[in-house]
FILO-513114 format. One line per 4 residues: number of its first residue (from 1); their letters; for each residue x, y, z of N, C-alpha, C. Coordinates in Angstrom, 3 decimals. Layout:
BEGIN
NUM	A	X/Y/Z/X/Y/Z/X/Y/Z  ...
# end
This chain:
BEGIN
1	MSTI	44.110/36.198/-79.719/44.300/37.375/-78.866/43.549/38.554/-79.475  42.710/39.205/-78.706/41.919/40.310/-79.243/42.751/41.576/-79.321  42.422/42.380/-80.307/43.132/43.646/-80.495/42.418/44.734/-79.717  43.161/45.491/-78.971/42.598/46.597/-78.211/42.819/47.883/-78.978
5	IPRA	41.719/48.586/-79.343/41.840/49.854/-80.068/42.017/50.968/-79.055  43.063/51.752/-79.180/43.266/52.868/-78.253/42.059/53.792/-78.257  41.823/54.464/-77.113/40.645/55.321/-76.991/40.641/56.421/-78.041  41.798/57.003/-78.319/41.875/58.088/-79.302/41.405/57.608/-80.665
9	DTRK	41.800/56.395/-81.070/41.396/55.852/-82.368/39.898/55.593/-82.391  39.344/55.142/-81.272/37.902/54.903/-81.197/37.134/56.197/-81.440  37.646/57.304/-80.842/36.977/58.589/-81.021/37.002/58.987/-82.493  38.155/58.773/-83.177/38.259/59.123/-84.592/37.293/58.290/-85.413
13	ASLW	37.212/56.990/-85.081/36.318/56.116/-85.832/34.871/56.554/-85.690  34.514/57.027/-84.487/33.125/57.420/-84.264/32.769/58.719/-84.978  33.767/59.510/-85.398/33.505/60.771/-86.097/33.200/60.587/-87.575  33.547/59.430/-88.136/33.372/59.252/-89.582/31.922/59.383/-90.032
17	PVIF	30.933/58.853/-89.306/29.540/59.073/-89.737/29.158/60.548/-89.758  29.680/61.301/-88.776/29.380/62.741/-88.730/30.009/63.460/-89.916  31.285/63.120/-90.184/31.991/63.736/-91.312/31.285/63.418/-92.620  30.861/62.166/-92.771/30.161/61.757/-93.989/28.846/62.521/-94.146
21	ALAV	28.110/62.650/-93.029/26.823/63.361/-93.072/27.022/64.824/-93.446  28.072/65.447/-92.889/28.354/66.840/-93.220/28.729/67.013/-94.679  29.492/66.046/-95.212/29.873/66.105/-96.623/28.652/65.991/-97.526  27.737/65.099/-97.162/26.498/64.953/-97.943/25.680/66.233/-97.874
25	LAAI	25.569/66.827/-96.680/24.815/68.064/-96.510/25.422/69.193/-97.338  26.748/69.294/-97.346/27.426/70.331/-98.132/27.145/70.158/-99.617  27.152/68.895/-100.079/26.869/68.626/-101.490/25.442/69.021/-101.849  24.500/68.736/-100.934/23.099/69.103/-101.179/22.947/70.617/-101.241
29	LEAI	23.577/71.328/-100.301/23.486/72.790/-100.284/24.094/73.395/-101.531  25.227/72.839/-101.977/25.861/73.328/-103.196/24.944/73.128/-104.401  24.274/71.988/-104.455/23.347/71.713/-105.564/22.176/72.682/-105.550  21.669/72.996/-104.335/20.560/73.942/-104.223/20.979/75.315/-104.729
33	VLVT	22.187/75.743/-104.352/22.684/77.049/-104.803/22.798/77.088/-106.316  23.319/75.998/-106.910/23.491/75.955/-108.361/22.156/76.003/-109.087  21.145/75.365/-108.498/19.833/75.334/-109.144/19.114/76.667/-109.010  19.211/77.289/-107.825/18.433/78.496/-107.557/19.149/79.779/-107.935
37	APRP	20.466/79.766/-108.074/21.194/80.987/-108.417/20.816/81.453/-109.823  20.689/82.778/-110.015/20.378/83.280/-111.357/21.440/82.856/-112.360  20.981/82.488/-113.544/21.933/82.131/-114.595/22.690/83.374/-115.052  23.915/83.183/-115.555/24.642/84.337/-116.099/23.793/85.036/-117.155
41	NPNT	23.836/86.360/-117.143/22.999/87.152/-118.037/23.723/87.380/-119.369  23.240/86.785/-120.467/23.914/86.960/-121.751/23.418/88.168/-122.537  22.398/88.863/-122.037/21.803/89.958/-122.804/22.837/91.045/-123.103  22.880/91.465/-124.353/23.879/92.439/-124.791/23.255/93.382/-125.801
45	LAIG	23.465/94.670/-125.594/22.992/95.670/-126.530/23.965/95.823/-127.692  23.416/96.119/-128.854/24.235/96.353/-130.046/24.644/97.821/-130.065  25.698/98.125/-129.324/26.173/99.498/-129.206/27.672/99.542/-129.498  28.186/100.750/-129.712/29.607/100.906/-129.975/30.007/100.208/-131.262
49	RGSK	31.087/99.464/-131.212/31.564/98.755/-132.406/30.591/97.688/-132.881  29.735/97.229/-131.976/28.763/96.201/-132.338/27.437/96.760/-132.826  27.345/98.067/-133.006/26.076/98.687/-133.386/25.663/98.300/-134.799  24.359/98.310/-135.024/23.782/97.954/-136.327/23.218/99.172/-137.052
53	VDSL	22.906/100.213/-136.308/22.343/101.433/-136.888/23.001/102.641/-136.221  22.949/103.780/-136.920/23.506/105.014/-136.361/22.559/105.652/-135.351  21.260/105.651/-135.670/20.286/106.288/-134.785/18.946/105.587/-134.919  18.139/105.740/-133.881/16.845/105.055/-133.864/15.933/105.751/-132.862
57	DVAI	14.696/106.045/-133.286/13.678/106.561/-132.377/12.864/105.382/-131.852  12.667/105.343/-130.547/11.966/104.236/-129.896/10.643/104.746/-129.334  9.549/104.085/-129.702/8.227/104.487/-129.231/8.046/104.127/-127.760  7.266/104.936/-127.058/6.949/104.697/-125.648/5.617/103.963/-125.558
61	HEPI	5.609/102.867/-124.810/4.395/102.077/-124.600/3.718/102.549/-123.317  2.424/102.807/-123.379/1.701/103.246/-122.189/1.478/102.079/-121.221  1.269/102.382/-119.950/1.072/101.318/-118.948/-0.162/100.469/-119.249  -0.107/99.222/-118.808/-1.234/98.300/-118.947/-1.465/97.603/-117.606
65	ELDF	-2.493/96.792/-117.550/-2.844/96.029/-116.344/-2.158/94.666/-116.370  -1.447/94.336/-115.293/-0.796/93.027/-115.173/-1.399/92.163/-114.082  -2.370/92.680/-113.352/-2.884/91.962/-112.188/-3.299/90.537/-112.510  -2.782/89.611/-111.695/-3.155/88.194/-111.686/-2.707/87.431/-112.930
69	KSKA	-1.849/88.035/-113.747/-1.288/87.296/-114.880/-0.215/86.321/-114.378  0.036/85.300/-115.163/1.079/84.341/-114.805/2.457/84.951/-115.060  3.442/84.381/-114.420/4.821/84.819/-114.653/5.183/84.660/-116.122  4.770/83.557/-116.724/5.080/83.312/-118.134/4.474/84.396/-119.019
73	EVLQ	3.254/84.817/-118.715/2.618/85.880/-119.499/3.390/87.185/-119.374  3.789/87.519/-118.157/4.514/88.766/-117.937/5.850/88.742/-118.671  6.567/87.635/-118.590/7.864/87.545/-119.261/7.709/87.580/-120.779  6.605/87.033/-121.283/6.362/87.094/-122.720/6.077/88.529/-123.158
77	IRSD	5.308/89.247/-122.347/5.039/90.658/-122.633/6.350/91.443/-122.659  7.213/91.163/-121.700/8.514/91.822/-121.660/9.331/91.491/-122.911  9.402/90.224/-123.246/10.187/89.801/-124.406/9.663/90.415/-125.693  8.348/90.487/-125.834/7.756/91.081/-127.033/8.145/92.554/-127.149
81	AVQK	8.174/93.249/-126.011/8.566/94.659/-126.034/10.015/94.820/-126.480  10.875/93.926/-126.016/12.288/93.985/-126.400/12.455/93.702/-127.895  11.723/92.707/-128.405/11.894/92.261/-129.784/11.389/93.262/-130.817  10.705/94.301/-130.381/10.240/95.316/-131.333/11.397/96.072/-131.972
85	YPQL	12.545/96.038/-131.331/13.702/96.770/-131.861/14.930/95.856/-131.919  14.918/94.897/-132.837/16.062/93.975/-132.946/17.358/94.689/-133.331  17.233/95.910/-133.866/18.427/96.675/-134.227/19.284/97.002/-133.013  18.674/96.924/-131.827/19.408/97.278/-130.614/19.929/96.065/-129.855
89	LARK	19.725/94.878/-130.414/20.150/93.652/-129.751/21.361/93.049/-130.445  22.371/92.700/-129.651/23.565/92.052/-130.203/23.407/90.543/-130.261  22.482/89.993/-129.480/22.271/88.553/-129.450/20.853/88.269/-128.976  20.480/87.010/-128.961/19.138/86.620/-128.567/18.863/87.069/-127.134
93	YAPS	17.655/87.572/-126.923/17.277/88.105/-125.611/16.470/87.089/-124.813  16.700/87.077/-123.513/15.863/86.351/-122.553/15.824/87.183/-121.282  14.652/87.371/-120.672/14.582/88.175/-119.445/15.566/87.683/-118.390  16.299/88.587/-117.810/17.312/88.246/-116.813/16.680/87.635/-115.571
97	GAVF	17.225/86.495/-115.136/16.746/85.868/-113.913/16.979/86.740/-112.692  18.089/87.489/-112.695/18.400/88.341/-111.563/17.385/89.469/-111.406  16.803/89.919/-112.520/15.848/91.027/-112.485/14.410/90.527/-112.382  14.056/89.524/-113.180/12.661/89.097/-113.302/12.378/87.700/-112.759
101	GQIV	13.404/87.009/-112.308/13.233/85.608/-111.919/12.343/85.384/-110.717  12.138/86.409/-109.884/11.336/86.226/-108.670/9.891/86.711/-108.815  9.475/87.047/-110.031/8.066/87.356/-110.261/7.242/86.117/-109.909  6.108/86.334/-109.231/5.286/85.221/-108.760/3.990/85.163/-109.566
105	DGLP	3.612/83.946/-109.968/2.368/83.714/-110.713/1.149/84.265/-109.987  0.258/84.882/-110.756/-1.082/85.168/-110.268/-1.213/86.258/-109.231  -0.172/87.042/-109.010/-0.263/88.118/-108.025/-0.707/89.423/-108.683  -1.287/90.334/-107.894/-1.536/91.674/-108.402/-0.248/92.490/-108.383
109	WWGL	-0.330/93.693/-108.920/0.793/94.627/-108.958/0.301/95.975/-108.427  1.195/96.748/-107.836/0.848/98.120/-107.472/0.237/98.805/-108.695  -0.879/99.499/-108.507/-1.483/100.272/-109.583/-1.066/101.727/-109.509  -1.153/102.432/-110.644/-0.794/103.846/-110.640/-1.716/104.657/-109.728
113	VGQI	-3.020/104.392/-109.811/-3.960/105.108/-108.954/-3.755/104.691/-107.498  -3.517/103.400/-107.281/-3.253/102.934/-105.923/-2.021/103.584/-105.334  -0.982/103.714/-106.114/0.260/104.292/-105.624/0.108/105.774/-105.305  -0.600/106.502/-106.175/-0.696/107.950/-106.025/-1.788/108.359/-105.034
117	YYGK	-2.909/107.620/-105.024/-4.065/108.070/-104.246/-4.398/107.172/-103.054  -4.620/105.877/-103.297/-5.112/105.012/-102.223/-4.033/104.613/-101.223  -2.833/104.355/-101.732/-1.771/103.907/-100.839/-1.927/102.439/-100.460  -1.229/102.034/-99.429/-1.185/100.642/-98.997/-2.563/100.137/-98.595
121	GAQS	-2.908/98.909/-99.052/-4.183/98.320/-98.686/-4.847/97.631/-99.857  -6.114/97.286/-99.690/-6.828/96.494/-100.690/-6.950/97.207/-102.029  -6.929/98.550/-102.032/-7.080/99.292/-103.284/-5.747/99.761/-103.862  -4.670/99.264/-103.315/-3.339/99.637/-103.821/-3.119/99.200/-105.261
125	IEGE	-3.893/98.222/-105.724/-3.684/97.682/-107.070/-4.539/98.407/-108.121  -5.280/99.460/-107.726/-6.156/100.172/-108.660/-5.350/100.883/-109.743  -5.881/100.830/-110.971/-5.230/101.492/-112.090/-4.273/100.557/-112.813  -3.735/101.051/-113.922/-2.752/100.260/-114.664/-1.546/99.980/-113.766
129	SEET	-0.910/98.862/-114.008/0.223/98.449/-113.168/1.381/99.426/-113.349  1.772/100.057/-112.249/2.751/101.136/-112.369/4.099/100.646/-112.877  4.422/99.400/-112.619/5.719/98.877/-113.056/5.829/98.784/-114.574  4.683/98.760/-115.274/4.741/98.644/-116.737/5.239/99.922/-117.397
133	RFLL	5.340/101.022/-116.655/5.992/102.211/-117.192/7.413/101.894/-117.630  8.020/100.924/-116.964/9.406/100.559/-117.229/9.499/99.178/-117.892  8.717/98.239/-117.407/8.770/96.874/-117.926/8.414/96.813/-119.412  7.482/97.655/-119.854/7.068/97.674/-121.267/7.925/98.592/-122.122
137	NPYL	8.852/99.291/-121.489/9.752/100.198/-122.214/11.198/99.827/-121.905  11.629/98.666/-122.380/12.938/98.132/-121.988/14.115/99.012/-122.382  13.939/99.820/-123.441/15.059/100.658/-123.882/15.098/102.005/-123.178  14.172/102.205/-122.245/14.259/103.308/-121.296/15.164/102.812/-120.168
141	LAGA	16.454/102.880/-120.382/17.403/102.223/-119.485/17.341/102.773/-118.064  17.051/104.057/-117.948/16.881/104.687/-116.635/15.706/105.641/-116.745  14.642/105.354/-116.021/13.444/106.176/-116.083/13.218/106.936/-114.799  12.452/108.031/-114.914/12.160/108.871/-113.754/10.837/108.468/-113.127
145	DFWT	10.832/108.332/-111.812/9.626/108.063/-111.033/9.384/109.291/-110.160  8.452/110.143/-110.604/8.264/111.448/-109.980/7.463/111.363/-108.684  7.787/112.242/-107.767/7.109/112.319/-106.488/5.852/113.190/-106.592  4.894/112.933/-105.720/3.784/113.854/-105.498/3.789/114.218/-104.016
149	DGSM	2.985/115.233/-103.662/3.015/115.678/-102.269/2.005/114.959/-101.383  1.301/113.950/-101.951/0.378/113.155/-101.164/-1.014/113.733/-101.032  -1.277/114.874/-101.692/-2.590/115.508/-101.533/-3.443/115.436/-102.805  -3.058/114.637/-103.766/-3.771/114.573/-105.034/-5.140/113.915/-104.854
153	DLAS	-6.169/114.495/-105.479/-7.503/113.902/-105.393/-7.622/112.752/-106.388  -8.710/111.985/-106.276/-8.868/110.780/-107.079/-8.904/111.088/-108.566  -9.638/112.129/-108.964/-9.730/112.467/-110.385/-8.354/112.813/-110.949  -7.569/113.567/-110.196/-6.223/113.926/-110.655/-5.324/112.701/-110.706
157	ARSF	-5.475/111.817/-109.715/-4.651/110.613/-109.677/-4.917/109.725/-110.892  -6.180/109.676/-111.328/-6.518/108.826/-112.468/-5.898/109.345/-113.766  -5.634/110.627/-113.825/-5.084/111.205/-115.060/-3.593/111.504/-114.954  -3.014/111.255/-113.766/-1.605/111.605/-113.559/-0.705/110.473/-114.043
161	YCAP	-0.089/110.698/-115.161/0.936/109.770/-115.660/1.954/110.588/-116.436  3.153/110.649/-115.937/4.206/111.426/-116.587/4.908/110.556/-117.620  4.388/110.599/-118.832/4.948/109.762/-119.892/6.208/110.395/-120.462  7.264/109.633/-120.610/8.435/110.143/-121.319/8.146/110.237/-122.819
165	YNLR	8.946/110.999/-123.502/8.804/111.093/-124.961/10.185/111.341/-125.571  10.227/111.261/-126.889/11.489/111.459/-127.622/12.616/110.576/-127.084  12.330/109.265/-126.998/13.382/108.312/-126.622/14.201/108.021/-127.877  15.383/108.560/-127.915/16.231/108.486/-129.111/17.562/107.831/-128.781
169	WRPR	17.926/106.893/-129.627/19.161/106.140/-129.452/20.160/106.503/-130.550  21.444/106.576/-130.129/22.565/106.654/-131.070/23.495/105.488/-130.728  23.129/104.296/-131.195/23.868/103.094/-130.770/25.363/103.151/-131.062  25.746/103.744/-132.176/27.163/103.768/-132.518/27.965/104.580/-131.499
173	DSYA	27.287/105.558/-130.890/27.937/106.376/-129.867/27.689/105.839/-128.454  26.987/104.714/-128.337/26.621/104.163/-127.022/25.930/105.230/-126.184  24.900/105.810/-126.779/24.242/106.979/-126.195/22.749/106.920/-126.475  21.954/107.309/-125.478/20.511/107.449/-125.670/20.012/108.560/-124.764
177	EVTY	18.870/109.149/-125.129/18.298/110.222/-124.330/16.782/110.159/-124.391  16.157/110.714/-123.361/14.703/110.740/-123.282/14.302/112.054/-122.620  13.056/112.459/-122.847/12.583/113.740/-122.313/11.298/113.534/-121.519  11.175/114.257/-120.416/9.935/114.355/-119.645/9.512/115.818/-119.614
181	SAAC	8.219/116.037/-119.516/7.708/117.394/-119.424/7.915/117.960/-118.024  8.214/119.263/-117.967/8.326/119.941/-116.684/7.010/119.909/-115.920  5.902/119.702/-116.627/4.594/119.626/-115.970/4.503/118.445/-115.014  5.374/117.477/-115.165/5.404/116.339/-114.243/5.818/116.770/-112.841
185	VNGP	6.403/117.937/-112.753/6.998/118.362/-111.489/6.428/119.679/-110.975  6.191/120.647/-111.873/5.887/121.986/-111.396/4.398/122.300/-111.320  3.536/121.282/-111.411/2.111/121.505/-111.244/1.711/121.429/-109.777  0.431/121.721/-109.487/-0.044/121.606/-108.099/0.008/120.157/-107.621
189	RHAP	0.280/119.975/-106.357/0.364/118.677/-105.695/1.552/117.834/-106.168  2.455/118.441/-106.896/3.661/117.746/-107.305/4.797/118.128/-106.365  5.862/117.353/-106.403/7.033/117.630/-105.582/8.262/117.660/-106.494  9.269/118.471/-106.196/10.415/118.629/-107.107/11.472/117.544/-106.957
193	YFDL	11.037/116.295/-106.907/11.968/115.176/-106.750/11.559/114.018/-107.643  12.530/113.187/-107.969/12.229/111.922/-108.634/13.278/110.889/-108.260  12.884/109.617/-108.418/13.797/108.487/-108.227/14.143/107.911/-109.597  15.265/107.243/-109.674/15.646/106.559/-110.908/15.272/105.087/-110.824
197	IAYN	14.613/104.597/-111.860/14.317/103.171/-111.996/15.173/102.662/-113.148  16.140/101.806/-112.823/17.149/101.439/-113.822/17.330/99.937/-113.975  16.300/99.143/-113.626/16.479/97.693/-113.806/16.495/97.306/-115.276  16.010/98.176/-116.163/16.139/97.889/-117.599/17.602/97.825/-118.005
201	ARDF	18.412/98.726/-117.460/19.845/98.676/-117.742/20.450/97.375/-117.222  20.067/96.986/-116.021/20.590/95.747/-115.444/20.178/94.533/-116.280  18.959/94.553/-116.785/18.482/93.450/-117.616/19.338/93.291/-118.872  19.878/94.402/-119.369/20.750/94.357/-120.541/22.222/94.266/-120.159
205	NLNY	22.477/93.817/-118.941/23.841/93.537/-118.483/24.662/94.797/-118.255  24.003/95.922/-118.083/24.684/97.141/-117.667/24.452/97.258/-116.162  25.350/96.663/-115.416/25.109/96.350/-114.010/25.538/97.434/-113.035  26.363/98.371/-113.492/26.888/99.411/-112.612/26.422/100.778/-113.091
209	IYVS	26.113/101.638/-112.146/25.493/102.918/-112.463/26.165/104.044/-111.682  26.208/105.212/-112.320/26.721/106.409/-111.655/26.047/107.618/-112.292  25.547/108.521/-111.456/24.974/109.773/-111.945/26.026/110.863/-111.793  26.371/111.498/-112.910/27.361/112.570/-112.883/26.639/113.910/-112.714
213	YRDS	26.545/114.369/-111.484/25.906/115.664/-111.234/26.777/116.806/-111.742  28.059/116.570/-111.858/28.962/117.584/-112.418/28.600/117.893/-113.863  28.148/116.871/-114.586/27.797/117.040/-115.993/26.304/117.254/-116.206  25.514/117.126/-115.139/24.074/117.329/-115.236/23.756/118.817/-115.123
217	LNLT	22.490/119.163/-115.351/22.061/120.556/-115.337/20.851/120.721/-114.418  20.954/121.647/-113.475/19.847/122.021/-112.586/19.274/120.848/-111.795  20.142/119.919/-111.442/19.746/118.776/-110.624/20.792/118.556/-109.547  20.346/118.115/-108.391/21.281/117.860/-107.305/20.747/116.725/-106.444
221	KSQA	21.602/116.242/-105.567/21.197/115.176/-104.658/22.043/115.251/-103.400  21.377/115.175/-102.263/22.086/115.143/-101.002/22.805/113.809/-100.847  24.061/113.853/-100.438/24.880/112.659/-100.205/24.897/111.748/-101.439  25.132/112.337/-102.574/25.218/111.562/-103.814/26.438/110.644/-103.778
225	PKEP	26.291/109.417/-104.285/27.445/108.502/-104.326/28.606/109.117/-105.097  29.800/108.841/-104.645/30.989/109.385/-105.294/31.610/108.398/-106.278  31.152/107.156/-106.240/31.696/106.124/-107.122/30.553/105.311/-107.722  30.786/104.686/-108.882/29.770/103.784/-109.442/29.504/102.626/-108.491
229	YANP	28.288/102.120/-108.525/27.976/100.971/-107.675/27.022/100.038/-108.398  26.966/98.809/-107.925/26.127/97.785/-108.548/24.657/98.113/-108.323  23.885/98.117/-109.396/22.453/98.385/-109.314/21.738/97.108/-108.857  21.061/97.128/-107.701/20.453/95.904/-107.177/18.999/95.702/-107.575
233	QFIH	18.395/96.599/-108.353/16.947/96.582/-108.559/16.461/95.302/-109.255  15.357/94.751/-108.733/14.742/93.559/-109.307/13.267/93.560/-108.924  12.502/92.618/-109.481/11.074/92.519/-109.181/10.811/91.207/-108.453  9.999/91.279/-107.405/9.663/90.087/-106.620/8.320/90.313/-105.927
237	RGNS	7.903/89.308/-105.153/6.716/89.489/-104.330/7.107/90.254/-103.071  6.464/91.407/-102.887/6.696/92.202/-101.694/5.385/92.484/-100.983  5.491/93.021/-99.787/4.303/93.297/-98.981/3.996/94.780/-98.856  4.738/95.621/-99.577/4.547/97.061/-99.433/3.159/97.510/-99.857
241	CGYP	2.515/96.772/-100.781/1.193/97.184/-101.265/0.097/96.960/-100.222  0.326/96.061/-99.281/-0.686/95.787/-98.265/-1.850/94.955/-98.761  -1.776/94.457/-99.984/-2.839/93.589/-100.517/-2.616/92.179/-99.982  -3.684/91.461/-99.617/-3.505/90.106/-99.073/-2.679/89.215/-100.003
245	GGCN	-1.622/88.638/-99.480/-0.751/87.782/-100.274/0.378/88.510/-100.959  0.352/89.851/-100.909/1.439/90.631/-101.489/1.256/90.926/-102.963  2.165/91.695/-103.493/2.143/92.111/-104.904/3.529/91.924/-105.508  3.568/91.776/-106.820/4.840/91.880/-107.522/5.229/93.354/-107.578
249	NMSP	6.419/93.658/-107.096/6.884/95.042/-107.121/8.405/95.091/-107.162  8.933/96.265/-107.456/10.384/96.422/-107.515/10.963/96.586/-106.118  12.128/96.038/-105.906/12.905/96.190/-104.678/14.375/96.235/-105.094  15.281/96.530/-104.195/15.051/97.139/-102.895/15.065/98.656/-103.036
253	QTPG	14.979/99.348/-101.903/15.207/100.783/-101.952/16.645/101.040/-102.390  16.820/102.074/-103.211/18.159/102.379/-103.748/18.481/103.843/-103.463  18.895/104.153/-102.241/19.110/105.550/-101.847/20.064/106.313/-102.756  20.998/105.600/-103.380/21.979/106.269/-104.231/21.383/106.936/-105.457
257	IERI	20.202/106.474/-105.894/19.578/107.059/-107.078/18.131/107.470/-106.788  17.846/107.782/-105.539/16.525/108.260/-105.143/16.609/109.707/-104.668  15.435/110.362/-104.658/15.303/111.743/-104.169/16.268/112.694/-104.869  16.248/112.641/-106.176/17.023/113.580/-106.987/16.207/114.869/-107.092
261	QILD	16.803/115.979/-106.731/16.072/117.241/-106.631/16.228/118.077/-107.895  15.097/118.610/-108.361/15.073/119.486/-109.532/15.119/120.931/-109.051  16.127/121.669/-109.505/16.328/123.041/-109.054/15.674/124.055/-109.982  15.660/123.761/-111.282/15.120/124.700/-112.258/14.964/123.967/-113.586
265	FPAS	14.377/124.644/-114.553/14.200/124.080/-115.894/14.854/124.990/-116.924  15.363/124.440/-118.008/15.438/123.008/-118.304/16.442/122.315/-117.384  16.290/121.012/-117.270/17.202/120.210/-116.465/17.588/118.960/-117.243  18.727/118.398/-116.901/19.144/117.143/-117.541/19.998/116.345/-116.566
269	LVVW	19.825/115.043/-116.620/20.542/114.119/-115.736/21.410/113.202/-116.592  22.693/113.132/-116.247/23.649/112.315/-116.991/23.912/111.027/-116.216  23.535/109.910/-116.825/23.676/108.598/-116.189/24.696/107.781/-116.977  25.701/107.279/-116.270/26.713/106.425/-116.889/26.501/104.984/-116.442
273	LWKD	26.654/104.061/-117.380/26.385/102.644/-117.133/27.558/101.796/-117.614  27.868/100.756/-116.837/28.938/99.822/-117.185/28.454/98.383/-117.023  29.022/97.494/-117.833/28.747/96.068/-117.654/29.482/95.546/-116.422  30.776/95.789/-116.351/31.606/95.311/-115.242/31.987/96.478/-114.342
277	QPNS	32.331/96.178/-113.122/32.658/97.228/-112.160/33.835/98.066/-112.663  33.625/99.371/-112.831/34.726/100.222/-113.290/35.688/100.533/-112.145  36.902/100.919/-112.514/37.876/101.283/-111.493/37.472/102.551/-110.756  36.798/103.453/-111.470/36.325/104.700/-110.879/35.309/105.311/-111.831
281	AEQP	34.697/106.421/-111.398/33.745/107.115/-112.256/34.431/107.770/-113.447  35.744/107.876/-113.398/36.485/108.474/-114.517/36.658/107.502/-115.681  36.440/106.221/-115.442/36.563/105.245/-116.520/35.426/105.442/-117.513  35.715/105.523/-118.813/34.649/105.737/-119.802/33.538/104.707/-119.662
285	ADMT	32.312/105.190/-119.693/31.157/104.306/-119.514/30.912/103.478/-120.761  30.299/102.313/-120.564/29.888/101.485/-121.700/28.660/102.086/-122.392  27.871/102.855/-121.635/26.654/103.462/-122.179/26.351/104.720/-121.386  25.925/105.759/-122.129/25.479/107.011/-121.504/23.996/107.198/-121.780
289	FIIH	23.250/107.496/-120.715/21.812/107.727/-120.856/21.479/109.068/-120.217  20.793/109.929/-120.978/20.475/111.280/-120.528/18.967/111.425/-120.357  18.556/112.001/-119.240/17.155/112.339/-118.996/17.011/113.852/-119.022  16.182/114.355/-119.940/15.915/115.796/-120.035/14.560/116.096/-119.390
293	LK	14.457/117.237/-118.751/13.191/117.748/-118.237/13.033/119.177/-118.762  11.948/119.396/-119.517/11.778/120.743/-120.062/10.317/120.974/-120.451
# end
């Protein structure tokens, strides 16, 4: 006597191949996420109780050309810059995947002259790679990217580089400061604004940022964030340069730390940094970084 399977059971039996296929697909997707997700960032600064020195002056490296270098070359250049000051490292350093993992082999980079004078297009890569102002100065945890008014001539653009100076660390106090000249802002064709570039802090696992305008001097910002927030800055292939195939550049736009207005001189900007998300801006920062303009 043959067994008759009820229709409902037949429907359930026919779903098993679909369920199995979905389970396999989920496992594949999970594996892809595990492989492609940035590894946890172990980079740690030797500050506070873990400090090795009371104070340290850090030299500023001038920009260089990175166009068409391999990712491995760029990461080695970064690592070499970090290793110049082992006194500031609590453990072995490796460039953060979240910050540098999306750099693409063999691409050009926005140039300083291209950024200031030529703009988007084939000549956007002219001059030293503008990102090396920060990439080669890893202990400049938050650097200023000054605005111009867009009318600078080529000769001025070739000589326009606002180099920071007097980068001084007090690791035991979890404190560092740097100075820029007022000439970066108050000369002809300049604009009284700057953006903060802080992926160096993120690379060292200081992932949250807050600018305290209450404690700053002669600086302001429209709609300034009221609470610390996660710094998203990283480097990848972008199309903003307009060069065929794109360029390695920093992304994304970070309105919370852009268009900071300079009201007068001297000026100073107080930046607080945390490894983990703080409960509020009142929570003591893991690191304080000050930018002076004078």
